[in-house]
N, C-alpha and C positions, 0 to 999 in steps of 0.2 A: 857446319851447315845444318846439322840436325837441330840445333837449338832454334833456328829461325822457323822451322816448320811447326813447332809447338807454339801456338798463339792462344792466348786466353780470351774470354768473353769480354767484350768492351764494357766499360763501366756504365754506359747508358742502358744497354740491354740488361745488365745485371740489376740495375735499379728498377726497370720496368717489370722484370720477373718478380722481384721482391714485393713490389706494389700489388701485383696480381695475386700473389700468395696471401698477402695481408688482407686484401679485400675479400677474397674467397673465405679465408678463415673467419673474418668478422661476420660475413653473411651466414655461415654455418652456425656460429655462436648465437647470432640473433634469432635464427630459426629455432634452435634448440631451446633458448630461454623463452621465447614467445609461445612456443608449444607447451612448455612446462607451466607457464603462468595461465594460459587458457584452460588447461586441464584442471588447474587448481581452483578455478572460480566456483563460487557457491551455486547450487541449483537455484532456479528462479523461485522467488518468494511466492507464497500463496496469495499475497495481496492481489496479484494479477488474475487470480481465479475466483476471488471473492466478489459477489454481486448481491446486494440486498435491496429489498423494496418494502416500503410500508404499505400494506393493503388497506388498512383501516385503523381508526382509533375509536375508543368508546369511553366516554367520561362516566364512570360508575358513580362517583360522588365527587364533591369538590376537592377531596384529598386523594382520589385514586383514578388513574388513567390507564386503560388497557390499550396496548399497541400490538397490532398483528403484523409480524415481520416475516416476509418470505425470503428464503435464500434461493436466489436464481443462479448461483455459481456452481462450481464443480467440487468445492471443498467445504467442509464444515466451518461455520463461523461462530465466534464468541462475541456476543453483544456485551459491552462493558460499561457503556455510559449513555446517557440521554440528556437532551437539552430541550427546554421550551423557550422559543424565541418569539419576539413580536415580529410583525411583518417587515419592520425596519431592520431586522437582524440583531436586535438587542436581546441578549440573554436575560430571561426572567428567572429561570430555574435551571439548576444543574443537578442531575440525578445520577448517582452511581448505581449501576445494576449489579446488585450483590445478592446471591452469588451470580457469577457470569451465566448468561443463558446461551447454551450451545444450540445451534440450528443446523441440522443435517442438510445436505444439498437437496434442492427441490422440495423443501418442506416449509410449513408455516408454523410459527410458534407465537403464543400469546405472552407478552411481557407486561407485567404490572409495574407501573411507575407510581410511587408515592409522592404526591405533590406537597412540598414543604411550605410553600407560601401561597395558599389559595386566595388570600385577600388581594393579591396583585392582579388578578384576572377580572375582566369586565365582561358581563354577559353581552352577547351579540358581536364581540370583537373576534377577529381572526388571529390565530396563533399558529406557529409552526413547531411541530415536534421533530427533533433530529435524534437519530440513534447512531452510535458509532461502534464499530467492531474493534477487537484488540489490535488489528493491523491498520486501523485508521480509515476504513471504508465507511462512508456515511450514506444515510438515506433520510429524506425529508418528507413531511406530509403536513399540509395545511388543514386546519379544522376551526370551526367556530365554537367559542365557549357558549354553552347553552344557558338560557335564562333561568331555568329551573334547577340548576345544579345545587345539590344540598351538601 
């Protein structure tokens, strides 16, 4: 008669308990892995803190254009290239800024661009100068090519 008093857990309840343990273990594993991945992410890139603006341009001669660039952001920026575009967006000149010009936050720097193809510009026409930082942040400024540029 003693053997009849010892009953085991029914197979349905055992299956439910195993499923609960498996789900809880999976949830704990997921929380651990997602926390690990989140903590291993790289810090935000400085591109989100870079803001530049072209304050003015000055055509010194038909071969030299001075661009005044203001850093409005909270990190230093490196200007690496410049373009002169028509108002249609067609690139007329591509100018590498070498050496790179670094601009501290809240400062203005003069960048001299040497124009390689001055014969492509027409007096009285509007052009756009675009400068680009090392992280790809851009600033544009429209100007009219003067009639008396030598």
